[in-house]
C-alpha positions as CSV (number, residue, x, y, z in Angstrom):
1,M,3.2,0.2,-7.9
2,R,6.5,0.1,-9.7
3,V,8.4,-2.4,-11.8
4,V,11.7,-3.5,-10.3
5,R,14.5,-5.7,-11.9
6,T,15.7,-8.3,-9.4
7,W,19.3,-9.4,-9.1
8,N,18.8,-12.2,-11.7
9,G,17.2,-9.8,-14.2
10,V,13.6,-10.7,-13.7
11,L,11.1,-7.9,-13.7
12,T,8.6,-7.8,-10.8
13,M,5.9,-5.5,-9.5
14,Q,6.6,-3.9,-6.2
15,V,4.1,-2.1,-3.9
16,T,4.6,-0.1,-0.7
17,D,2.7,-1.1,2.5
18,P,1.2,2.2,3.7
19,V,1.5,1.2,7.4
20,C,5.1,0.0,7.7
21,R,6.3,1.6,4.4
22,R,8.0,-1.7,3.4
23,S,8.4,-2.3,-0.3
24,I,7.0,-5.8,-1.1
25,P,6.6,-7.9,-4.3
26,L,3.0,-7.8,-5.5
27,E,2.9,-11.7,-5.5
28,T,3.7,-11.8,-1.7
29,V,1.0,-9.3,-0.6
30,E,-0.8,-10.6,2.5
31,A,-3.9,-8.5,2.2
32,H,-5.6,-5.9,0.0
33,R,-8.0,-3.1,0.8
34,E,-10.0,-0.5,-1.2
35,F,-10.4,2.9,0.5
36,L,-11.9,6.0,-1.1
37,G,-11.4,4.4,-4.6
38,W,-7.7,3.6,-4.0
39,S,-6.1,0.2,-3.6
40,Y,-3.8,-0.5,-0.7
41,F,-1.6,-3.6,-0.2
42,F,-0.1,-5.0,3.0
43,C,2.8,-7.1,4.0
44,S,1.2,-8.7,7.1
45,A,-2.0,-9.2,8.9
46,Q,-0.8,-6.8,11.6
47,C,-0.4,-4.0,9.1
48,V,-3.8,-4.5,7.6
49,R,-5.4,-4.6,11.1
50,R,-3.8,-1.2,11.9
51,F,-5.0,0.2,8.6
52,D,-8.5,-1.1,9.2
53,Q,-8.7,0.7,12.6
54,R,-7.8,4.1,11.2
55,P,-7.2,4.2,7.5
56,E,-7.1,8.0,7.4
57,N,-3.8,7.9,9.3
58,Y,-2.1,6.2,6.4
59,I,-3.6,7.4,3.2
60,D,-1.4,10.4,2.7
61,R,1.8,8.5,3.5
62,Q,1.7,6.5,0.3
63,Q,3.2,8.3,-2.7
64,G,0.5,8.8,-5.3
65,G,-2.4,8.1,-2.9
66,P,-5.3,10.3,-2.3
67,P,-4.9,13.5,-0.2
68,A,-5.0,13.2,3.6
69,H,-7.9,15.7,3.8
70,I,-10.8,15.2,1.5
71,E,-13.2,18.0,1.1
72,Q,-16.8,17.1,1.5
73,P,-19.3,18.8,-0.8
């Protein structure tokens, strides 16, 4: 998440959809998922369906997210 100043000077929170990599305002998020203790936000139902099918394909693509390969104890 990051804070962005819009063209009219308003501050808004922006998130990045891990599937399509679109930056979207937090208030327009279509869906939200928790995976391995991290929160992921999506711009559309199509992106959340793709994530739900194989979340491990997307977790390392989001800056600041968990590592792609998680060591099992």
